[in-house]
N, C-alpha and C positions, 0 to 999 in steps of 0.2 A: 575748702572755700566756703565762707558763710556769707549769705546775702540777706539783707533786710528788704522785705518786699512791701510795696505800698498796699495799704488796706483800702478796699473799695466796696461799694455796694453793687453787687451783681443783680440788677433788677430782673426778676422774672425767671432766671435760669433754674433756680433750685426750689421754686415755690412748692411744687408737689413732691419734692424729694424729702422735705423736712420730716415727714412722719415716719420715714424709713431709716432714721439715723442709726444704722447698724454697723456699717464698716466705712472705711475711707472712701471718699468720692473726690475725683478730680476730673476736670474737663480739658481736653486737648485741642489745640489748633495750631496751624503753621501758616506762615505767609512768606512769599519769596520776593526779595528785593535785589538790587544790583549795585555794584560799585564800578562805574565806567573805567575801563582799563585794567580792572582786576577780576571782575566776574561776579556771579551771583552769590548771595548768602541767604540762609533760611533762618527765620525767627521761630523758634519753638516755644509756644506759650502754654502754660498750665495754670488753670484756675482751680484753687483748692476750696472745697466746701468746708468752711471753718467749723461747723457744728459736728463734723464727723471725725475731728482730730482732738486728741487730748491736749490740755494745756498744762504747763508746769510753772512753778514759781521761779522768777529770774532774780538777778542781783539787785534790780531796781525796785523789787517788792511788788511787781505786777506779774501777770501771767501771759504766756504766749505759746503758740504751737511751734513745734520743730519737726520739719519733714526732711528725711533723707531722700535726695533725688538723684537718680542715675539715668543718663540719656546716652544711648549708643546708636550711632549711625552706621548702618551696614549696607553693602552692595554686593549681591551674589555671595552672601554669607561671609564676606570679608569686612572686618571692622575698618571704617574710614575715619571716624572721629568719635570721641566720647567725652562726657562731662559728668563729674560728680559734684554735688553741692549740698549744703544744708540750707534749706529755705526756712527762714524765721518769720513767723507771723507777727502781727502788730501787738503792742503791749495792751493788755486788757485787765479789767478787774476780774476777780474770781467769779466764775459762773458765766461770764460774757463769752460770746463767740463772734467771729468776724471772718468773712471770706478774704482770701489773699491770693496773690499771683506770683509767678516766676516767669522770666523770659531769658532764653539762652540763644545766642547766635552762632551759626555754623557756616563757614565759607565752604561751598561745595560747587563743583562744576556741573554742567547740565547732565542729567541722567535720572534714573529711577533708583530710589533708595528705600530702605526700611528704617524707621526710627523705633527703637526698643526703649521703653520707659518703665522704670520701677520706682515706686514711692513707698517709703517706710515711715510710720509714725514713731519718731524717736522718743516720744513721751509714753509710748505704749508698745514696747518691743515684743509683747506677747501676741500682738496681732500680726497675721501674715502680711507680707508686702503685697501690694497690688501691682500687677504687671500688664503691659499691653504692647502690641506691635502694630504700627500703622504705616502705610506707604506714603512716600514723599516723591513728587515729580517736579523736576526743574527743567524748563525748556525755554529759557530766556534767549532772545535773538542775539546773535553775535554782530550783526550789521543792522543798520537802520535804526529807527526810533521805535520804542516800545514802552508799555506800562509795566510797573510792578504789579503785584497782586493788590486788590482793593482790600484795605483793612477797615473793619468796622471799629469804631472808637466809642467807649462809654464815657470818657472824660478826658480833658486835656488842660494843660497849663503851660505857661512859658517856663522853659528850663532855667533854673537858678543854679543847679549843681548837676553835672552830668551823671546819669544813672542808667540802668538797664533799659528804661522805657524812653530814653531821650532820642529824638530824631528830628532833624531840621529845626532845631531851636525850641521844640516843644517836648513836654513829657506826655506821651500818648498812652492811655490805658486801654488796652484792647477790649472789645466786646466779644466774648467767646460764644457767639451764637449767631445764627442767621434768622432768628425768630424775634419779632418785635411785638410785644403785647400792647394792650390799650394804654398802659401807664407810661409808655415811652412815646413821646410826641416828636422826637427829632432823630433822624438817622445821620450820624456823623461818620464821615469817611476820610481816610487818608490814602493817598497813592503818590507815586513818583513817576515822572516821564523821563526817559533817558535818551540822550544823543540828539535832541532837537537841534542843537547848535550845528551838528555835523550835517543834518539833513536840510535845514533851512538857512543856516547861518546864525552866528551868535547875535542875540538880542533881536532877532527878527520877530515881528508880532504874529500871533496866531490865535485861534479861538479854542478854548477848552469848553466842551459841551457836556453837560450832565443831563441825563434823562432817566426817568423811571418808567418802566414798561411792563405791561402784563405779559404773561407767558407767550401769548400769541403775537407779541411785539407791538401791540397797540400802546401808543404813548399816552402817559398821564400828563396832559398839557399844563395844568397849574403848577407842576413841580419842576418842569424842565427849566434850565437856565444856561446862559452862555457867558463866559468870562474871557476877557482879553488877557493874554499872558505873553511873555517873551521867551524866546528859545534859549535854553541853557543846557549845559552838560547833564545836570540833574535838575528837574523842575518839580519840586514838591507841591502837592495840593492838599489842603485840609478844608473840608466844607461841611456845613450843617444844612440838612434838608428837612423842611417841615413836613411831617407825615401825619399830623394830627387828624386830618380828614381822609386819609388813605384807607379805603374800605378793606375788610378782611379779604385775603386772597394771597396768591403767590405772584411774585414780581421779580424783575431783575433791574439792577441799576447799570446803566450803560454809560461809559465814559469815552469821549472821542477827542482827539486832537486834530484840528483842521487848519490848513493854511489859508492865506488871504483869498485864494480862489475857491475855497470851500472843498478842496480835495482832502480826502481822509489820509492822515499821516499815521495814526495809531489808534487802537481802540482796546477796551477791556470791559468785561461785564462780570457781575456776580449776582447770584440769586438770593432772595430772602423771602420770608413769610411774614405776613401781617395779620394780626387778630385784633380788630377794633370792636370793642363793646361800648356802645354809647349808653351811659346810664340815664334813666328817665328821671327828670327833676322831681323832687318830693311833691310839689304841688300838682303834678300830673298824675300822681298815684292816689290822690284823694278820690273817694267814691261817694256819691250822693247816697244818703241813707235810704231814700225811697227806691233808688235804683238797685241798691244792694239787697234790700228786702225782697225784691221781686226776681232776683237773679238766682242762678243755679247754686251759687256759693251759699245762699241762705238755707239751702236744703240740708246743709251740714249743721246739725243742732247739738252734736256732742263734741266738746272741745278736744278731748283726747283723740277721737277719730279724725277730726280735721287736722290736728297737729301732726298725726302720723302721715296723713296724705300730703301735707305740705313738706315734710321731710323727704318724701319720695320725689320731690321736684329738684333735689340737689344736682342730679346728673345733667340737667339742661339749664340750670339757673346761671345767670350772669354773676360776676364776682360780688357786686353789691347785694344782689338778691340772696346769694348764698350766705353772705355774712348776716343778713337779716333772718334768714331761715334758721340758722344754727345758733344765733346769739339773742335774737329778740323774740322769735316765735315761742320758745319754751316758757316764757313768762307773759305772753300776750293773752288778752281776753278773747272770748269766742268771736265777738264782733270785729276786733282788730284782725284776727286771723281770717275771717270771712272777707274783709276788705282787701287784705293782702292777696288772698287766693284769687279773688275776682280780678284785681289789677294785674296780677301775674299773667293771666290768660288774655285779658283785654289788650295788653301790650303786644301779644302775639297774633291776635286775630280780632280786630276791632268790630268787624261786622258780625262775628259769631264766636265769641270767646268760649262758649260752652262746647262747641264742636271741637275746638282745639284741645280742651281738657279731655273730652271723651276719646279723642284719637290717642292722646297720650295714655289714658287709662287702659286702653286696649294693649298698648305696648308694655305697660307695667305688668299686665296679666301674662303676656307672652314671655317676658323675661323671668317672671316668677315661676311659670310652668317649666321653663327650660333650664334656668340657672339657680333658682332658689334652693336653699338647704333647710335643714331643720332649725337652724339658728339664725339664718339670714334670709331676708326677702330678696327677690331677684335683683332689684335696683341697688342693693347693698353689696352685691358681688362684683368682682372686677369685670367679668364678661357682661353682666347686666348693665353696669354703668357705661361701659364702652358702647354697647349696642344703643342705649338710649341717647348718649351724647353725640355719637358719630354716625348713627344709622346702621342699617344692616350691611354686613360686609359683602363684597362681590364674590369672593371665594372664601371658603372656610375649610381648612384642612384639619381633620380630626384623627389623632393617633392615640386612642385610649388604652390599647393592649399590647403595644410593642415592647417586648422584654428588654430591648436595648436602651429604651428611653423611659423617663418618667412620662406619664400621660401628658400630652401637649396638644395645643391647637394653634394654628397660624391663621389669623384673619387678615385679608388683603382688601383694601379699598382702592378702586379706581379714582374715586373722589369722595371725600367725607362731607358731612353736612356743612362744615365750615370752610369748604372749598380748598382743602388740601388734597394734593394729587399723589397717587401711587404710594400709599402709606400702609404700614403693617403693624400687627400686634402679635406677640408671642405669649400665650398663657400656658402654665404648667401646673402639675398637681403632684406634690410629694407626699401627701397623706393618704392618697388613693381614695379620698372621699368624693363628694360631689362638687366641691368648690375648687375652681382653678384660679391661680394667682397670676396677675399680669407681671411677667418677668422683664419684658423688653419691648420697646416700640421705637419707631423712627419719627413719631409725632412729637413736635416740640412740647416740652413740659410734661411729657409722660415719662414713666420710669425707663431708664436706660441701663443696661448691664451688658457690656460687650463680652462677658464670660458666659453668655446664655447658652452657647452650644455645649460647653463642658458641664454646665449645671444640669441641663436636660439629659445629658448622657449619664449622669452619675447614678442613675438607677442600676445600671449594669454592675456598678461597684458597691451597690447597696449602701451608699453614703449620701444623704441629702446635702445640698449645697451649703458650704460654710461661709459663703460670701453673700452679703446683702444684695437685694435685687437692683439697687442703684449704685453698687459699690465700685464699679470699674470705670474706665476712662471712656471718653467720648468716641463718636462714631469712627469706624474704620471699615474698609472693604475686606471682609474676612472670607471671601469665596474661595473654596479649596477643592470643589468637586465632591465634598462630603454630602451624603443624602440629606441630612438635616438642614444644612446651609443651602443646599440646592432648593429645598422646599421653601425656604425663607426668600431667596432671591428670585425664584421662579414659581410663584404660588398659583399656577394656572392648571 
């Protein structure tokens, strides 16, 4: 079976993975829906990072990726269903890359399953296939009214020709993440409500309520909305929510169906993270020459020294600032760099920008003393960058001399500087030097490699990992009682 897959722009998901284009990368998600009278079905979605797959010349004279996909659904080690397909990426010019997706549906009764996925680059058969196993849970109600899973959507259009992404008259392109960066201003959701006609009566009016809430359940008032709908056997809902002013933090979207007496009929929620970075307009970054001359920034009189200091701001810089640092500062004059340096810290502490710089300077010294190497300053190392960007970890597990593992560290945060909760970083060291590489994290946009347990263990076999640190598939619960994984899931 060969399927042509829609090409899309997956905003934000692979931004930090690009520099590690070593091996195949794909991201996995699943959502559960229902067919009244028949039962539940699962949509298994894979998003392929196009830059990690080879392309080959096709008959049309263009180039495309070709991925062999195998999906096996098991329950208690028994095969319940399986699917094999060739996923064909979009047509491209030579040298171009594009992300692409596949979607497969499986009809499954309620229960707990494992999905085993294997992907092969058919244009590069010398590369080892990437494999993963992830759990799937289906617990749809048999009686009463209930919601499907909430699906985040990156784009949609009216269906003109039925395809794998068609549902309820729309082509819905899934958004394979629960992380929404600053450049995404809308949260698009799709869900279905089942059996409202049986509970309330066909075409009976009711209220569909959408609210966004903080983790403590505090409602974000400006975003909430109520829509009048009528009861059907299947009631699909596609909505766009404006999140342009939603601050950085962790939230949940809560959906409710309520009858005319405001009694709750059904509800569903899904968690997501938001990172909002508001860029400062150019005019606000201008510094008066007299003010600049009397500031701490003017004490830097050597352009090379100041340029080096400005580069060390990368770990805490906002996206536009980072672009300026890396692309503009190398060719800027001393006065331009002084102006940028002063503005950078003024934005962070208007009453005393120098104290903000001196505080960061102390942290730079600390990470240099603890993580710096002969060829890297502390801020240039993975551990130093994470410390500066997210703050000091609440717990730090260090295993530098265990013969069964490559030296590794697990950092655990109760809360990061940008308000993410219960997050972890796994660093390891295969060259037995001073520098530890960030192998895996559950923080959005940080490197992810679900093969991290086997890669850390490979010291016992004296074979460094052959798989790139972002090469495997997206998150799964891999707890097995193993000591290494126990340290990851219970780092206290």
